C-alpha beads as a LAMMPS data file, in Angstrom:
LAMMPS data file: protein, C-alpha beads

65 atoms
64 bonds

1 atom types
1 bond types

-500.0 500.0 xlo xhi
-500.0 500.0 ylo yhi
-500.0 500.0 zlo zhi

Masses

1 110.0

Atoms # bond

1 1 1 -307.013 471.537 175.568
2 1 1 -310.075 471.570 172.740
3 1 1 -308.750 469.941 169.708
4 1 1 -311.311 469.206 166.212
5 1 1 -310.586 467.126 163.669
6 1 1 -312.589 465.412 160.491
7 1 1 -314.203 462.327 160.528
8 1 1 -315.195 462.096 156.919
9 1 1 -318.055 458.755 156.916
10 1 1 -320.442 459.145 159.607
11 1 1 -324.417 458.597 157.771
12 1 1 -326.130 457.368 160.784
13 1 1 -326.592 457.732 164.879
14 1 1 -324.795 455.166 165.703
15 1 1 -321.887 456.213 162.947
16 1 1 -321.785 459.050 165.679
17 1 1 -321.533 456.424 168.554
18 1 1 -318.918 454.371 166.722
19 1 1 -316.771 457.653 166.459
20 1 1 -317.092 458.957 170.145
21 1 1 -316.914 455.364 171.623
22 1 1 -313.310 455.071 169.530
23 1 1 -311.879 458.415 170.655
24 1 1 -313.205 458.320 174.420
25 1 1 -311.059 455.345 174.333
26 1 1 -307.833 457.530 173.786
27 1 1 -305.535 457.794 176.608
28 1 1 -306.361 461.885 178.421
29 1 1 -309.793 461.984 176.117
30 1 1 -311.712 463.561 178.803
31 1 1 -314.593 464.924 176.565
32 1 1 -316.034 463.991 173.281
33 1 1 -318.785 465.224 170.838
34 1 1 -319.371 464.562 167.118
35 1 1 -321.839 465.687 165.074
36 1 1 -322.383 463.607 161.744
37 1 1 -323.273 466.995 159.655
38 1 1 -320.600 468.756 160.627
39 1 1 -318.563 465.734 159.640
40 1 1 -316.091 466.898 163.181
41 1 1 -314.825 465.345 166.169
42 1 1 -314.405 467.968 169.201
43 1 1 -312.172 466.636 171.583
44 1 1 -311.570 468.225 174.954
45 1 1 -308.444 466.386 176.726
46 1 1 -304.341 466.526 177.150
47 1 1 -304.256 464.414 173.097
48 1 1 -301.586 463.067 170.292
49 1 1 -303.332 464.751 166.867
50 1 1 -302.141 461.705 165.373
51 1 1 -303.815 459.431 168.522
52 1 1 -307.741 460.666 167.576
53 1 1 -307.061 460.252 163.685
54 1 1 -305.992 456.295 163.802
55 1 1 -308.557 455.455 166.931
56 1 1 -310.910 456.890 163.660
57 1 1 -310.248 455.263 161.714
58 1 1 -309.392 452.183 163.365
59 1 1 -312.480 452.478 163.812
60 1 1 -313.403 451.879 159.733
61 1 1 -313.448 456.414 158.986
62 1 1 -311.757 458.877 157.419
63 1 1 -310.087 460.594 159.298
64 1 1 -307.610 463.916 159.868
65 1 1 -306.584 467.646 161.323

Bonds

1 1 1 2
2 1 2 3
3 1 3 4
4 1 4 5
5 1 5 6
6 1 6 7
7 1 7 8
8 1 8 9
9 1 9 10
10 1 10 11
11 1 11 12
12 1 12 13
13 1 13 14
14 1 14 15
15 1 15 16
16 1 16 17
17 1 17 18
18 1 18 19
19 1 19 20
20 1 20 21
21 1 21 22
22 1 22 23
23 1 23 24
24 1 24 25
25 1 25 26
26 1 26 27
27 1 27 28
28 1 28 29
29 1 29 30
30 1 30 31
31 1 31 32
32 1 32 33
33 1 33 34
34 1 34 35
35 1 35 36
36 1 36 37
37 1 37 38
38 1 38 39
39 1 39 40
40 1 40 41
41 1 41 42
42 1 42 43
43 1 43 44
44 1 44 45
45 1 45 46
46 1 46 47
47 1 47 48
48 1 48 49
49 1 49 50
50 1 50 51
51 1 51 52
52 1 52 53
53 1 53 54
54 1 54 55
55 1 55 56
56 1 56 57
57 1 57 58
58 1 58 59
59 1 59 60
60 1 60 61
61 1 61 62
62 1 62 63
63 1 63 64
64 1 64 65
């Protein structure tokens, strides 16, 4: 299953990488694609949306489903 969340505050490739790494650490995540221009992160796997949002916020960005 693919889940897409909105991530605000990314301004560069390093930001994308930070968000991607934070999401990959969430249990159940199989694959992550992050695009700062569209402010979207797509996550494949069996995951809890709340856990994804919390991981992004813990990394210093604003996120919502």
